[in-house]
N, C-alpha and C positions, 0 to 999 in steps of 0.2 A: 585236691579238685574233686567235690562230690558228684557222681553222675547225671545230677539234675542239672548241675550246672555245664554240666557237657554237650546238654541235647542242646540240637537247634530250636531255634523259634519260628515257629510256621506263622507265616501271614498272609490270611487270604483275601477273600469277596468281602468288600464293604468295612474295611478297616479291622476286621476281625484278627486277634489273635491267639495262638495258641503254645502254651509255655508250661514247662513242668518247674515246682517248687520242692518246697522240701512236702515229702506227704499225699502229692496229688497234683493234680494241671487244675492250670489257671485256665479257661477261655474269655477273653474279652471283646466286646461288644460295645456300640456305640453306644452310651449311659449305660452299661451293666458289665458285671463280673462273674463270673462264674466258677466257683471252688466245688472241685470234683476230686475227694479224696480217692488213692490209690485202690482202699478198699470197696470202695464204689464201682470201680469200673470192673469188666468181663471181659474186654479184648479193645482193642486199640488196632483198627485194620483199614490197610490202602487203597482204595480203587483212583487209579489214574491221579489226577492232583485233589484228589477231596478224601480228609481224611476224619473217618466216625470213629466216636470213643461209645461204645458202647458198652452202658452199665448193668450191673448185675438185677437179675429179677426173679420171683419165685417161679416155683416151675407152675407153668400152662399161665402165666402171662408175655403179653408182648413188653421186650427190654423197650428202656428209654434210651434214648439215644443224643448225641450233641456233635453238631458236624463241622469242621470247615472247608469251605470248596476253594479252588484256584490257588490252593500249594504249590509251594514248588515241590515237583515230582520224588527228586532225589532229599530231600530234607525230610517230606513228609513219611518215606518207607523208611530213615533211619530213625526218625522220629518216636517211629511206632514199635519198630523192633524192640529200640531200649526201652521205653514203655511197656511194653509184657515182659520183659525179662526181670521187671519192678513188682510185676503184681501180686499180690500174696494169693495163695490157695485160696478156692472162694469155698464160701461157708453155707452149708444150706438153709433157702430158706430168707435169705439176705435179699432185701430191696434197696437196691442202687440210688434210685431218686431223691430216697428222705434221706441217704446222706448230702444231698448235695445243697449247697449255700450259695443261693443270689443276692450279690448286691446292687441295686438300682443307685445311678448316682443323675437320672434325671430328676425336673423339679417336682415336688408334689405340690398338689394344691394350692395349699397356703400359700407356700415359697412362692410359687407362681404370682396368687394374689396378690400378698406384698410387693413384687415386681413393678407386677400392674398398678397398684394405688403409687406407688413411689412416682413413677412415670405420670401418672393421669395432676398430682399435687404438685410436680412443679409445672404441668402446663398452666394449671389453674396461676400458678405465683407468677410466671408470662403472662396470662389474660391479666393479672393486678395489677403489674407490669406498664401494659397497656393502656387502662384506664388510669392510673395515673395521670403517662404520659399526657393523656385525651385529656385529663381535667387540670393539666399543667399549661395547653396551648389553648383550649378554649376559656381557661380565667381570664379574668382581668387584675391586672397591677399586682402587686406584690402579695394581696390573697391569691394568687394565682400558683405560685409556691409553699406556700402553707395548705389551699385545699389538696395539693397531691400528695404531699406529704400524709397528709393525713387519710386520704385514698390507700398510698401504700400500707401504712400502719396497717389500716383496719384492715383492710384484704387480706394480705399476711395472719393477721389473725382470726381472719375469718375462715383461711385456709387451712391454718393449724388445728382450729377443732372438726373441719372436716373430716379433717389427716387422723386425730384420736378418734372421733365416733365409729368410723369406718373399720377403724383396728381393733376397735372395742362388737362393735356389731356384728358386721360380717363372718368374723370366726364363727360366731357365739351361733349364727343360725347354720354354718357350713354344717360345724359341730352336732347342730341338732337331726340336722336331716341324716348324718354321717352314722349318727346314732342308731337313726329310722330303719336305713336302709343301706347299711355298711354290715361288716362281719368284727365281731370284736372276740379280741382273741386274748393270749395274758402272753405276754413277751419278757423271754427270760434274759438278764445282764448277762454277759459273756465275760468269765474273769475278771468281773470290774474294772473293764474299758473303758464303760458308757457306750458299749457296742450289745445291742438289742436285739435275738431272736426269734421268730415268728412262723409259724408251718399254716401255709394258706389252702386250701380248700381242696385243691389239685396235690399237697403235699408237698411239696416245694418250700423248702426252709429259706425264709426270706434274712437280711440282715439292715439293722439300721442305726444312726446314731441319735443318741437324746443325752440332754447333759443334765444327768437325775442319778443319784446314789441308791434309786432304789433298786434292789435284785428283782424284780417284777414289777413289768406296770400293765395297765390295759391300753390294748392298740387297735384302734379300729380301721379295717382297708378296705376299700372299694373293691367289691363283687366284680367288674367289667376290668378292673388294673390291681389287679392283688399287690403291688409293689408302691401303689398309692394308700399312706400309711401314717394313721391320725393317732398322738399320744393325747387319751379322754383324760380333761381334767375332772379334779370333782365337781360335783354343779356348786357347790357352795363358793367356791374360788372365782366364780363366774358369773355372784351377783353385783359386785362394784360394776362389772364391765357392763350388764343387763342394765343398770341404773343412770348410769354415766353416761353409757355410751351414747341414747340418741339423743341427750339433752347435749353433747359435744356438739351430734350432728346436727340437729336444729338449728342450734346455736351460728355456726359456721355458716349452714344455709342461710339463713336468716338475714348474718352476716354481707354475703355476695350479693342480696338481694338492694337492701339498704348501699351499699358501695357506689353497684351500679346507677340505684335511685339517684343518688347525689353529682356521679357522672353524670347521668343524663339532663340532671336541671340545670349543670352548669354549661352544658352544651346549649341549652334551649334560653343560657342568659337569664338565669335566676340562680346564680352560684349559693352556697351554705353557710361561704365563710364572705 
């Protein structure tokens, strides 16, 4: 059994977990994972139930620290003693904060947009269903069912058009804005695994996954939230989106307007069929 596997796992306030793995420590917070190699650590010390991982820093600079609070005092003391034994000899001028890697699991803007769009489209389909039922109830005779089916089919196609248009247009606008106000960096692939790393303005190394075989790619992050990274696409690849997106969007919105108008005509006693 390795030394790291026998170390206690510290659980602290706010679902924070600090554990040892081969080559370093892993600090897990909600939505974030911090990888701290042993060579980046100056020492681990304990004060009551608080464990502080102090990183190496060049002479004359304040060291960066990572903390976990409200851990078991006995486990914290054993953990600190075990880690300090494994730390390599200090190397002059090493900045441990540059060796730390942060992986974020919270949704990026693009992921949040897709989730919101999906919910909005489901809501629109529900509205189309209501319009179809309303048309069936307000219609006369056999044509009521035919009219309701026409409303349902036309409305569903319009919703699909709105979805396709939004998927094309909104990310394009977002990428254009991000290029203008964000920070563009080159992200390097890690061992051909589909994981890329980049360093933000604070010197923190961050990692993200992207399905690309390229050894490096351009990424742009939000300076207010460096974990919200966007992989930039070649502008020429967006031409189709820019051309077809507005067409889909306008056709979908126009289709919804037509469907609503047809249902209103049926309610007023002027069925379209």
